[in-house]
mmCIF file of the N, C-alpha and C atoms, coordinates in Angstrom:
data_MODEL
# 
_entry.id   MODEL 
# 
loop_
_atom_site.group_PDB 
_atom_site.id 
_atom_site.type_symbol 
_atom_site.label_atom_id 
_atom_site.label_alt_id 
_atom_site.label_comp_id 
_atom_site.label_asym_id 
_atom_site.label_entity_id 
_atom_site.label_seq_id 
_atom_site.pdbx_PDB_ins_code 
_atom_site.Cartn_x 
_atom_site.Cartn_y 
_atom_site.Cartn_z 
_atom_site.occupancy 
_atom_site.B_iso_or_equiv 
_atom_site.pdbx_formal_charge 
_atom_site.auth_seq_id 
_atom_site.auth_comp_id 
_atom_site.auth_asym_id 
_atom_site.auth_atom_id 
_atom_site.pdbx_PDB_model_num 
ATOM 1   N N  . MET A 1 1  ? -89.357  27.092 -0.266  1.00 0.00 ? 1  MET A N  1 
ATOM 2   C CA . MET A 1 1  ? -90.265  28.217 -0.333  1.00 0.00 ? 1  MET A CA 1 
ATOM 3   C C  . MET A 1 1  ? -89.450  29.497 -0.142  1.00 0.00 ? 1  MET A C  1 
ATOM 4   N N  . LEU A 1 2  ? -89.772  30.466 -0.920  1.00 0.00 ? 2  LEU A N  1 
ATOM 5   C CA . LEU A 1 2  ? -89.132  31.766 -0.795  1.00 0.00 ? 2  LEU A CA 1 
ATOM 6   C C  . LEU A 1 2  ? -90.170  32.757 -0.295  1.00 0.00 ? 2  LEU A C  1 
ATOM 7   N N  . ASN A 1 3  ? -89.906  33.400 0.809   1.00 0.00 ? 3  ASN A N  1 
ATOM 8   C CA . ASN A 1 3  ? -90.858  34.324 1.411   1.00 0.00 ? 3  ASN A CA 1 
ATOM 9   C C  . ASN A 1 3  ? -91.347  35.349 0.386   1.00 0.00 ? 3  ASN A C  1 
ATOM 10  N N  . ALA A 1 4  ? -92.642  35.359 0.140   1.00 0.00 ? 4  ALA A N  1 
ATOM 11  C CA . ALA A 1 4  ? -93.312  36.288 -0.769  1.00 0.00 ? 4  ALA A CA 1 
ATOM 12  C C  . ALA A 1 4  ? -92.903  36.134 -2.229  1.00 0.00 ? 4  ALA A C  1 
ATOM 13  N N  . HIS A 1 5  ? -92.261  34.998 -2.559  1.00 0.00 ? 5  HIS A N  1 
ATOM 14  C CA . HIS A 1 5  ? -91.829  34.796 -3.939  1.00 0.00 ? 5  HIS A CA 1 
ATOM 15  C C  . HIS A 1 5  ? -92.209  33.432 -4.502  1.00 0.00 ? 5  HIS A C  1 
ATOM 16  N N  . GLY A 1 6  ? -92.812  32.561 -3.742  1.00 0.00 ? 6  GLY A N  1 
ATOM 17  C CA . GLY A 1 6  ? -93.189  31.251 -4.271  1.00 0.00 ? 6  GLY A CA 1 
ATOM 18  C C  . GLY A 1 6  ? -92.134  30.202 -4.006  1.00 0.00 ? 6  GLY A C  1 
ATOM 19  N N  . ILE A 1 7  ? -91.952  29.311 -4.983  1.00 0.00 ? 7  ILE A N  1 
ATOM 20  C CA . ILE A 1 7  ? -91.033  28.191 -4.809  1.00 0.00 ? 7  ILE A CA 1 
ATOM 21  C C  . ILE A 1 7  ? -90.025  28.143 -5.949  1.00 0.00 ? 7  ILE A C  1 
ATOM 22  N N  . VAL A 1 8  ? -88.994  27.360 -5.725  1.00 0.00 ? 8  VAL A N  1 
ATOM 23  C CA . VAL A 1 8  ? -88.011  27.047 -6.759  1.00 0.00 ? 8  VAL A CA 1 
ATOM 24  C C  . VAL A 1 8  ? -87.907  25.534 -6.792  1.00 0.00 ? 8  VAL A C  1 
ATOM 25  N N  . THR A 1 9  ? -87.976  24.954 -7.978  1.00 0.00 ? 9  THR A N  1 
ATOM 26  C CA . THR A 1 9  ? -87.772  23.516 -8.110  1.00 0.00 ? 9  THR A CA 1 
ATOM 27  C C  . THR A 1 9  ? -86.644  23.270 -9.089  1.00 0.00 ? 9  THR A C  1 
ATOM 28  N N  . LEU A 1 10 ? -85.921  22.207 -8.855  1.00 0.00 ? 10 LEU A N  1 
ATOM 29  C CA . LEU A 1 10 ? -84.833  21.788 -9.723  1.00 0.00 ? 10 LEU A CA 1 
ATOM 30  C C  . LEU A 1 10 ? -85.082  20.364 -10.158 1.00 0.00 ? 10 LEU A C  1 
ATOM 31  N N  . GLY A 1 11 ? -84.698  20.060 -11.365 1.00 0.00 ? 11 GLY A N  1 
ATOM 32  C CA . GLY A 1 11 ? -84.833  18.702 -11.853 1.00 0.00 ? 11 GLY A CA 1 
ATOM 33  C C  . GLY A 1 11 ? -83.738  18.388 -12.841 1.00 0.00 ? 11 GLY A C  1 
ATOM 34  N N  . ALA A 1 12 ? -83.682  17.136 -13.227 1.00 0.00 ? 12 ALA A N  1 
ATOM 35  C CA . ALA A 1 12 ? -82.685  16.701 -14.201 1.00 0.00 ? 12 ALA A CA 1 
ATOM 36  C C  . ALA A 1 12 ? -82.919  17.362 -15.557 1.00 0.00 ? 12 ALA A C  1 
ATOM 37  N N  . ASP A 1 13 ? -84.170  17.756 -15.814 1.00 0.00 ? 13 ASP A N  1 
ATOM 38  C CA . ASP A 1 13 ? -84.517  18.436 -17.060 1.00 0.00 ? 13 ASP A CA 1 
ATOM 39  C C  . ASP A 1 13 ? -85.748  19.309 -16.803 1.00 0.00 ? 13 ASP A C  1 
ATOM 40  N N  . LEU A 1 14 ? -86.186  20.002 -17.830 1.00 0.00 ? 14 LEU A N  1 
ATOM 41  C CA . LEU A 1 14 ? -87.325  20.915 -17.689 1.00 0.00 ? 14 LEU A CA 1 
ATOM 42  C C  . LEU A 1 14 ? -88.590  20.178 -17.258 1.00 0.00 ? 14 LEU A C  1 
ATOM 43  N N  . VAL A 1 15 ? -88.818  18.996 -17.826 1.00 0.00 ? 15 VAL A N  1 
ATOM 44  C CA . VAL A 1 15 ? -90.018  18.222 -17.486 1.00 0.00 ? 15 VAL A CA 1 
ATOM 45  C C  . VAL A 1 15 ? -90.039  17.923 -15.994 1.00 0.00 ? 15 VAL A C  1 
ATOM 46  N N  . GLU A 1 16 ? -88.944  17.410 -15.460 1.00 0.00 ? 16 GLU A N  1 
ATOM 47  C CA . GLU A 1 16 ? -88.902  17.059 -14.040 1.00 0.00 ? 16 GLU A CA 1 
ATOM 48  C C  . GLU A 1 16 ? -89.082  18.295 -13.159 1.00 0.00 ? 16 GLU A C  1 
ATOM 49  N N  . ALA A 1 17 ? -88.431  19.390 -13.479 1.00 0.00 ? 17 ALA A N  1 
ATOM 50  C CA . ALA A 1 17 ? -88.553  20.608 -12.679 1.00 0.00 ? 17 ALA A CA 1 
ATOM 51  C C  . ALA A 1 17 ? -89.985  21.126 -12.675 1.00 0.00 ? 17 ALA A C  1 
ATOM 52  N N  . CYS A 1 18 ? -90.637  21.117 -13.835 1.00 0.00 ? 18 CYS A N  1 
ATOM 53  C CA . CYS A 1 18 ? -92.027  21.606 -13.915 1.00 0.00 ? 18 CYS A CA 1 
ATOM 54  C C  . CYS A 1 18 ? -92.987  20.690 -13.177 1.00 0.00 ? 18 CYS A C  1 
ATOM 55  N N  . VAL A 1 19 ? -92.811  19.393 -13.334 1.00 0.00 ? 19 VAL A N  1 
ATOM 56  C CA . VAL A 1 19 ? -93.705  18.455 -12.655 1.00 0.00 ? 19 VAL A CA 1 
ATOM 57  C C  . VAL A 1 19 ? -93.519  18.534 -11.147 1.00 0.00 ? 19 VAL A C  1 
ATOM 58  N N  . LEU A 1 20 ? -92.288  18.708 -10.681 1.00 0.00 ? 20 LEU A N  1 
ATOM 59  C CA . LEU A 1 20 ? -92.075  18.875 -9.241  1.00 0.00 ? 20 LEU A CA 1 
ATOM 60  C C  . LEU A 1 20 ? -92.759  20.138 -8.735  1.00 0.00 ? 20 LEU A C  1 
ATOM 61  N N  . ALA A 1 21 ? -92.781  21.192 -9.537  1.00 0.00 ? 21 ALA A N  1 
ATOM 62  C CA . ALA A 1 21 ? -93.508  22.410 -9.160  1.00 0.00 ? 21 ALA A CA 1 
ATOM 63  C C  . ALA A 1 21 ? -95.007  22.128 -9.078  1.00 0.00 ? 21 ALA A C  1 
ATOM 64  N N  . LEU A 1 22 ? -95.531  21.358 -10.021 1.00 0.00 ? 22 LEU A N  1 
ATOM 65  C CA . LEU A 1 22 ? -96.948  20.980 -9.975  1.00 0.00 ? 22 LEU A CA 1 
ATOM 66  C C  . LEU A 1 22 ? -97.245  20.143 -8.734  1.00 0.00 ? 22 LEU A C  1 
ATOM 67  N N  . TYR A 1 23 ? -96.370  19.184 -8.430  1.00 0.00 ? 23 TYR A N  1 
ATOM 68  C CA . TYR A 1 23 ? -96.545  18.368 -7.227  1.00 0.00 ? 23 TYR A CA 1 
ATOM 69  C C  . TYR A 1 23 ? -96.585  19.258 -5.983  1.00 0.00 ? 23 TYR A C  1 
ATOM 70  N N  . ALA A 1 24 ? -95.674  20.227 -5.907  1.00 0.00 ? 24 ALA A N  1 
ATOM 71  C CA . ALA A 1 24 ? -95.627  21.123 -4.739  1.00 0.00 ? 24 ALA A CA 1 
ATOM 72  C C  . ALA A 1 24 ? -96.926  21.914 -4.611  1.00 0.00 ? 24 ALA A C  1 
ATOM 73  N N  . GLU A 1 25 ? -97.410  22.421 -5.731  1.00 0.00 ? 25 GLU A N  1 
ATOM 74  C CA . GLU A 1 25 ? -98.656  23.193 -5.702  1.00 0.00 ? 25 GLU A CA 1 
ATOM 75  C C  . GLU A 1 25 ? -99.827  22.328 -5.242  1.00 0.00 ? 25 GLU A C  1 
ATOM 76  N N  . GLN A 1 26 ? -99.930  21.126 -5.789  1.00 0.00 ? 26 GLN A N  1 
ATOM 77  C CA . GLN A 1 26 ? -101.026 20.234 -5.412  1.00 0.00 ? 26 GLN A CA 1 
ATOM 78  C C  . GLN A 1 26 ? -100.922 19.804 -3.952  1.00 0.00 ? 26 GLN A C  1 
ATOM 79  N N  . THR A 1 27 ? -99.708  19.561 -3.489  1.00 0.00 ? 27 THR A N  1 
ATOM 80  C CA . THR A 1 27 ? -99.500  19.160 -2.097  1.00 0.00 ? 27 THR A CA 1 
ATOM 81  C C  . THR A 1 27 ? -99.891  20.280 -1.140  1.00 0.00 ? 27 THR A C  1 
ATOM 82  N N  . ALA A 1 28 ? -99.628  21.515 -1.511  1.00 0.00 ? 28 ALA A N  1 
ATOM 83  C CA . ALA A 1 28 ? -100.007 22.658 -0.671  1.00 0.00 ? 28 ALA A CA 1 
ATOM 84  C C  . ALA A 1 28 ? -101.519 22.881 -0.682  1.00 0.00 ? 28 ALA A C  1 
ATOM 85  N N  . GLU A 1 29 ? -102.148 22.576 -1.797  1.00 0.00 ? 29 GLU A N  1 
ATOM 86  C CA . GLU A 1 29 ? -103.588 22.812 -1.940  1.00 0.00 ? 29 GLU A CA 1 
ATOM 87  C C  . GLU A 1 29 ? -104.432 21.795 -1.165  1.00 0.00 ? 29 GLU A C  1 
ATOM 88  N N  . ARG A 1 30 ? -103.964 20.587 -1.040  1.00 0.00 ? 30 ARG A N  1 
ATOM 89  C CA . ARG A 1 30 ? -104.772 19.529 -0.419  1.00 0.00 ? 30 ARG A CA 1 
ATOM 90  C C  . ARG A 1 30 ? -105.196 19.811 1.009   1.00 0.00 ? 30 ARG A C  1 
ATOM 91  N N  . PRO A 1 31 ? -104.308 20.268 1.898   1.00 0.00 ? 31 PRO A N  1 
ATOM 92  C CA . PRO A 1 31 ? -104.771 20.561 3.270   1.00 0.00 ? 31 PRO A CA 1 
ATOM 93  C C  . PRO A 1 31 ? -105.803 21.692 3.316   1.00 0.00 ? 31 PRO A C  1 
ATOM 94  N N  . VAL A 1 32 ? -105.675 22.646 2.421   1.00 0.00 ? 32 VAL A N  1 
ATOM 95  C CA . VAL A 1 32 ? -106.636 23.753 2.376   1.00 0.00 ? 32 VAL A CA 1 
ATOM 96  C C  . VAL A 1 32 ? -108.011 23.219 2.001   1.00 0.00 ? 32 VAL A C  1 
ATOM 97  N N  . ARG A 1 33 ? -108.051 22.329 1.022   1.00 0.00 ? 33 ARG A N  1 
ATOM 98  C CA . ARG A 1 33 ? -109.331 21.740 0.605   1.00 0.00 ? 33 ARG A CA 1 
ATOM 99  C C  . ARG A 1 33 ? -109.890 20.792 1.660   1.00 0.00 ? 33 ARG A C  1 
ATOM 100 N N  . ALA A 1 34 ? -109.007 20.153 2.421   1.00 0.00 ? 34 ALA A N  1 
ATOM 101 C CA . ALA A 1 34 ? -109.447 19.192 3.434   1.00 0.00 ? 34 ALA A CA 1 
ATOM 102 C C  . ALA A 1 34 ? -109.949 19.871 4.707   1.00 0.00 ? 34 ALA A C  1 
ATOM 103 N N  . ALA A 1 35 ? -109.527 21.093 4.958   1.00 0.00 ? 35 ALA A N  1 
ATOM 104 C CA . ALA A 1 35 ? -109.877 21.781 6.207   1.00 0.00 ? 35 ALA A CA 1 
ATOM 105 C C  . ALA A 1 35 ? -111.380 21.821 6.484   1.00 0.00 ? 35 ALA A C  1 
ATOM 106 N N  . PRO A 1 36 ? -112.225 22.192 5.500   1.00 0.00 ? 36 PRO A N  1 
ATOM 107 C CA . PRO A 1 36 ? -113.666 22.223 5.794   1.00 0.00 ? 36 PRO A CA 1 
ATOM 108 C C  . PRO A 1 36 ? -114.267 20.831 6.053   1.00 0.00 ? 36 PRO A C  1 
ATOM 109 N N  . LEU A 1 37 ? -113.527 19.793 5.693   1.00 0.00 ? 37 LEU A N  1 
ATOM 110 C CA . LEU A 1 37 ? -114.017 18.426 5.884   1.00 0.00 ? 37 LEU A CA 1 
ATOM 111 C C  . LEU A 1 37 ? -113.460 17.789 7.155   1.00 0.00 ? 37 LEU A C  1 
ATOM 112 N N  . GLY A 1 38 ? -112.824 18.592 7.991   1.00 0.00 ? 38 GLY A N  1 
ATOM 113 C CA . GLY A 1 38 ? -112.277 18.074 9.236   1.00 0.00 ? 38 GLY A CA 1 
ATOM 114 C C  . GLY A 1 38 ? -110.760 18.013 9.239   1.00 0.00 ? 38 GLY A C  1 
ATOM 115 N N  . GLY A 1 39 ? -110.143 18.409 8.159   1.00 0.00 ? 39 GLY A N  1 
ATOM 116 C CA . GLY A 1 39 ? -108.684 18.454 8.102   1.00 0.00 ? 39 GLY A CA 1 
ATOM 117 C C  . GLY A 1 39 ? -108.071 17.209 7.499   1.00 0.00 ? 39 GLY A C  1 
ATOM 118 N N  . ALA A 1 40 ? -106.844 17.360 7.139   1.00 0.00 ? 40 ALA A N  1 
ATOM 119 C CA . ALA A 1 40 ? -106.085 16.249 6.561   1.00 0.00 ? 40 ALA A CA 1 
ATOM 120 C C  . ALA A 1 40 ? -105.493 15.401 7.679   1.00 0.00 ? 40 ALA A C  1 
ATOM 121 N N  . ARG A 1 41 ? -105.310 14.143 7.392   1.00 0.00 ? 41 ARG A N  1 
ATOM 122 C CA . ARG A 1 41 ? -104.648 13.240 8.337   1.00 0.00 ? 41 ARG A CA 1 
ATOM 123 C C  . ARG A 1 41 ? -103.263 12.913 7.799   1.00 0.00 ? 41 ARG A C  1 
ATOM 124 N N  . PRO A 1 42 ? -102.257 12.885 8.641   1.00 0.00 ? 42 PRO A N  1 
ATOM 125 C CA . PRO A 1 42 ? -100.904 12.559 8.184   1.00 0.00 ? 42 PRO A CA 1 
ATOM 126 C C  . PRO A 1 42 ? -100.837 11.130 7.646   1.00 0.00 ? 42 PRO A C  1 
ATOM 127 N N  . LEU A 1 43 ? -100.004 10.933 6.647   1.00 0.00 ? 43 LEU A N  1 
ATOM 128 C CA . LEU A 1 43 ? -99.784  9.596  6.122   1.00 0.00 ? 43 LEU A CA 1 
ATOM 129 C C  . LEU A 1 43 ? -98.850  8.828  7.048   1.00 0.00 ? 43 LEU A C  1 
ATOM 130 N N  . PRO A 1 44 ? -99.028  7.521  7.136   1.00 0.00 ? 44 PRO A N  1 
ATOM 131 C CA . PRO A 1 44 ? -98.080  6.709  7.903   1.00 0.00 ? 44 PRO A CA 1 
ATOM 132 C C  . PRO A 1 44 ? -96.686  6.791  7.264   1.00 0.00 ? 44 PRO A C  1 
ATOM 133 N N  . ALA A 1 45 ? -95.655  6.669  8.079   1.00 0.00 ? 45 ALA A N  1 
ATOM 134 C CA . ALA A 1 45 ? -94.272  6.782  7.601   1.00 0.00 ? 45 ALA A CA 1 
ATOM 135 C C  . ALA A 1 45 ? -93.974  5.818  6.456   1.00 0.00 ? 45 ALA A C  1 
ATOM 136 N N  . ALA A 1 46 ? -94.507  4.607  6.520   1.00 0.00 ? 46 ALA A N  1 
ATOM 137 C CA . ALA A 1 46 ? -94.243  3.625  5.464   1.00 0.00 ? 46 ALA A CA 1 
ATOM 138 C C  . ALA A 1 46 ? -94.799  4.091  4.117   1.00 0.00 ? 46 ALA A C  1 
ATOM 139 N N  . GLU A 1 47 ? -95.969  4.721  4.134   1.00 0.00 ? 47 GLU A N  1 
ATOM 140 C CA . GLU A 1 47 ? -96.545  5.233  2.882   1.00 0.00 ? 47 GLU A CA 1 
ATOM 141 C C  . GLU A 1 47 ? -95.716  6.390  2.343   1.00 0.00 ? 47 GLU A C  1 
ATOM 142 N N  . ILE A 1 48 ? -95.249  7.250  3.225   1.00 0.00 ? 48 ILE A N  1 
ATOM 143 C CA . ILE A 1 48 ? -94.412  8.369  2.790   1.00 0.00 ? 48 ILE A CA 1 
ATOM 144 C C  . ILE A 1 48 ? -93.153  7.842  2.110   1.00 0.00 ? 48 ILE A C  1 
ATOM 145 N N  . GLU A 1 49 ? -92.530  6.848  2.708   1.00 0.00 ? 49 GLU A N  1 
ATOM 146 C CA . GLU A 1 49 ? -91.321  6.255  2.123   1.00 0.00 ? 49 GLU A CA 1 
ATOM 147 C C  . GLU A 1 49 ? -91.618  5.631  0.768   1.00 0.00 ? 49 GLU A C  1 
ATOM 148 N N  . GLU A 1 50 ? -92.742  4.932  0.656   1.00 0.00 ? 50 GLU A N  1 
ATOM 149 C CA . GLU A 1 50 ? -93.111  4.308  -0.613  1.00 0.00 ? 50 GLU A CA 1 
ATOM 150 C C  . GLU A 1 50 ? -93.362  5.364  -1.693  1.00 0.00 ? 50 GLU A C  1 
ATOM 151 N N  . TYR A 1 51 ? -94.086  6.415  -1.351  1.00 0.00 ? 51 TYR A N  1 
ATOM 152 C CA . TYR A 1 51 ? -94.353  7.481  -2.322  1.00 0.00 ? 51 TYR A CA 1 
ATOM 153 C C  . TYR A 1 51 ? -93.057  8.152  -2.757  1.00 0.00 ? 51 TYR A C  1 
ATOM 154 N N  . ALA A 1 52 ? -92.159  8.406  -1.810  1.00 0.00 ? 52 ALA A N  1 
ATOM 155 C CA . ALA A 1 52 ? -90.879  9.039  -2.148  1.00 0.00 ? 52 ALA A CA 1 
ATOM 156 C C  . ALA A 1 52 ? -90.096  8.162  -3.121  1.00 0.00 ? 52 ALA A C  1 
ATOM 157 N N  . ARG A 1 53 ? -90.193  6.854  -2.943  1.00 0.00 ? 53 ARG A N  1 
ATOM 158 C CA . ARG A 1 53 ? -89.462  5.920  -3.800  1.00 0.00 ? 53 ARG A CA 1 
ATOM 159 C C  . ARG A 1 53 ? -90.117  5.776  -5.165  1.00 0.00 ? 53 ARG A C  1 
ATOM 160 N N  . THR A 1 54 ? -91.432  5.662  -5.210  1.00 0.00 ? 54 THR A N  1 
ATOM 161 C CA . THR A 1 54 ? -92.119  5.342  -6.468  1.00 0.00 ? 54 THR A CA 1 
ATOM 162 C C  . THR A 1 54 ? -92.489  6.562  -7.299  1.00 0.00 ? 54 THR A C  1 
ATOM 163 N N  . LEU A 1 55 ? -92.620  7.721  -6.691  1.00 0.00 ? 55 LEU A N  1 
ATOM 164 C CA . LEU A 1 55 ? -93.021  8.903  -7.455  1.00 0.00 ? 55 LEU A CA 1 
ATOM 165 C C  . LEU A 1 55 ? -91.839  9.625  -8.089  1.00 0.00 ? 55 LEU A C  1 
ATOM 166 N N  . ASN A 1 56 ? -90.625  9.254  -7.728  1.00 0.00 ? 56 ASN A N  1 
ATOM 167 C CA . ASN A 1 56 ? -89.436  9.870  -8.306  1.00 0.00 ? 56 ASN A CA 1 
ATOM 168 C C  . ASN A 1 56 ? -89.003  9.056  -9.524  1.00 0.00 ? 56 ASN A C  1 
ATOM 169 N N  . SER A 1 57 ? -89.763  9.199  -10.613 1.00 0.00 ? 57 SER A N  1 
ATOM 170 C CA . SER A 1 57 ? -89.552  8.382  -11.799 1.00 0.00 ? 57 SER A CA 1 
ATOM 171 C C  . SER A 1 57 ? -89.642  9.237  -13.063 1.00 0.00 ? 57 SER A C  1 
ATOM 172 N N  . PRO A 1 58 ? -88.607  9.221  -13.898 1.00 0.00 ? 58 PRO A N  1 
ATOM 173 C CA . PRO A 1 58 ? -88.673  9.992  -15.144 1.00 0.00 ? 58 PRO A CA 1 
ATOM 174 C C  . PRO A 1 58 ? -89.891  9.636  -16.004 1.00 0.00 ? 58 PRO A C  1 
ATOM 175 N N  . GLY A 1 59 ? -90.262  8.367  -16.019 1.00 0.00 ? 59 GLY A N  1 
ATOM 176 C CA . GLY A 1 59 ? -91.444  7.963  -16.783 1.00 0.00 ? 59 GLY A CA 1 
ATOM 177 C C  . GLY A 1 59 ? -92.718  8.584  -16.240 1.00 0.00 ? 59 GLY A C  1 
ATOM 178 N N  . LEU A 1 60 ? -92.831  8.652  -14.928 1.00 0.00 ? 60 LEU A N  1 
ATOM 179 C CA . LEU A 1 60 ? -94.007  9.253  -14.304 1.00 0.00 ? 60 LEU A CA 1 
ATOM 180 C C  . LEU A 1 60 ? -94.015  10.764 -14.513 1.00 0.00 ? 60 LEU A C  1 
ATOM 181 N N  . PHE A 1 61 ? -92.845  11.388 -14.442 1.00 0.00 ? 61 PHE A N  1 
ATOM 182 C CA . PHE A 1 61 ? -92.762  12.825 -14.717 1.00 0.00 ? 61 PHE A CA 1 
ATOM 183 C C  . PHE A 1 61 ? -93.247  13.114 -16.137 1.00 0.00 ? 61 PHE A C  1 
ATOM 184 N N  . ARG A 1 62 ? -92.817  12.309 -17.102 1.00 0.00 ? 62 ARG A N  1 
ATOM 185 C CA . ARG A 1 62 ? -93.217  12.502 -18.499 1.00 0.00 ? 62 ARG A CA 1 
ATOM 186 C C  . ARG A 1 62 ? -94.720  12.294 -18.656 1.00 0.00 ? 62 ARG A C  1 
ATOM 187 N N  . LYS A 1 63 ? -95.259  11.293 -17.991 1.00 0.00 ? 63 LYS A N  1 
ATOM 188 C CA . LYS A 1 63 ? -96.702  11.025 -18.067 1.00 0.00 ? 63 LYS A CA 1 
ATOM 189 C C  . LYS A 1 63 ? -97.500  12.215 -17.527 1.00 0.00 ? 63 LYS A C  1 
ATOM 190 N N  . CYS A 1 64 ? -97.069  12.766 -16.395 1.00 0.00 ? 64 CYS A N  1 
ATOM 191 C CA . CYS A 1 64 ? -97.732  13.933 -15.801 1.00 0.00 ? 64 CYS A CA 1 
ATOM 192 C C  . CYS A 1 64 ? -97.607  15.137 -16.733 1.00 0.00 ? 64 CYS A C  1 
ATOM 193 N N  . TRP A 1 65 ? -96.421  15.348 -17.285 1.00 0.00 ? 65 TRP A N  1 
ATOM 194 C CA . TRP A 1 65 ? -96.169  16.447 -18.220 1.00 0.00 ? 65 TRP A CA 1 
ATOM 195 C C  . TRP A 1 65 ? -97.114  16.342 -19.415 1.00 0.00 ? 65 TRP A C  1 
ATOM 196 N N  . ASP A 1 66 ? -97.193  15.148 -20.017 1.00 0.00 ? 66 ASP A N  1 
ATOM 197 C CA . ASP A 1 66 ? -98.065  14.939 -21.176 1.00 0.00 ? 66 ASP A CA 1 
ATOM 198 C C  . ASP A 1 66 ? -99.525  15.179 -20.814 1.00 0.00 ? 66 ASP A C  1 
ATOM 199 N N  . PHE A 1 67 ? -99.938  14.728 -19.633 1.00 0.00 ? 67 PHE A N  1 
ATOM 200 C CA . PHE A 1 67 ? -101.316 14.933 -19.186 1.00 0.00 ? 67 PHE A CA 1 
ATOM 201 C C  . PHE A 1 67 ? -101.624 16.428 -19.068 1.00 0.00 ? 67 PHE A C  1 
ATOM 202 N N  . MET A 1 68 ? -100.711 17.173 -18.454 1.00 0.00 ? 68 MET A N  1 
ATOM 203 C CA . MET A 1 68 ? -100.941 18.605 -18.278 1.00 0.00 ? 68 MET A CA 1 
ATOM 204 C C  . MET A 1 68 ? -100.959 19.335 -19.629 1.00 0.00 ? 68 MET A C  1 
ATOM 205 N N  . LEU A 1 69 ? -100.126 18.917 -20.569 1.00 0.00 ? 69 LEU A N  1 
ATOM 206 C CA . LEU A 1 69 ? -100.151 19.530 -21.900 1.00 0.00 ? 69 LEU A CA 1 
ATOM 207 C C  . LEU A 1 69 ? -101.469 19.241 -22.608 1.00 0.00 ? 69 LEU A C  1 
ATOM 208 N N  . ASP A 1 70 ? -101.929 18.003 -22.517 1.00 0.00 ? 70 ASP A N  1 
ATOM 209 C CA . ASP A 1 70 ? -103.213 17.627 -23.144 1.00 0.00 ? 70 ASP A CA 1 
ATOM 210 C C  . ASP A 1 70 ? -104.382 18.363 -22.500 1.00 0.00 ? 70 ASP A C  1 
ATOM 211 N N  . LYS A 1 71 ? -104.275 18.584 -21.194 1.00 0.00 ? 71 LYS A N  1 
ATOM 212 C CA . LYS A 1 71 ? -105.341 19.248 -20.433 1.00 0.00 ? 71 LYS A CA 1 
ATOM 213 C C  . LYS A 1 71 ? -105.358 20.761 -20.704 1.00 0.00 ? 71 LYS A C  1 
ATOM 214 N N  . GLY A 1 72 ? -104.254 21.270 -21.190 1.00 0.00 ? 72 GLY A N  1 
ATOM 215 C CA . GLY A 1 72 ? -104.176 22.700 -21.426 1.00 0.00 ? 72 GLY A CA 1 
ATOM 216 C C  . GLY A 1 72 ? -103.526 23.458 -20.288 1.00 0.00 ? 72 GLY A C  1 
ATOM 217 N N  . GLY A 1 73 ? -102.788 22.729 -19.466 1.00 0.00 ? 73 GLY A N  1 
ATOM 218 C CA . GLY A 1 73 ? -101.983 23.381 -18.548 1.00 0.00 ? 73 GLY A CA 1 
ATOM 219 C C  . GLY A 1 73 ? -102.056 23.522 -17.168 1.00 0.00 ? 73 GLY A C  1 
# 
């Protein structure tokens, strides 16, 4: 995070960098949406490790990229 400037993401290619930016935006938005419902609960460490392992996939990045293009952005 850059103070008053947003975020910077890096990836192996444009698709990965853009999808990581989308992931960051969605991750930041979730606690805000959860607050009126009693707040977000932290994930167990094992789930965090699994997500870190399984979500870092070029195929998944491409799938997300294609979905966002089809959706209009």
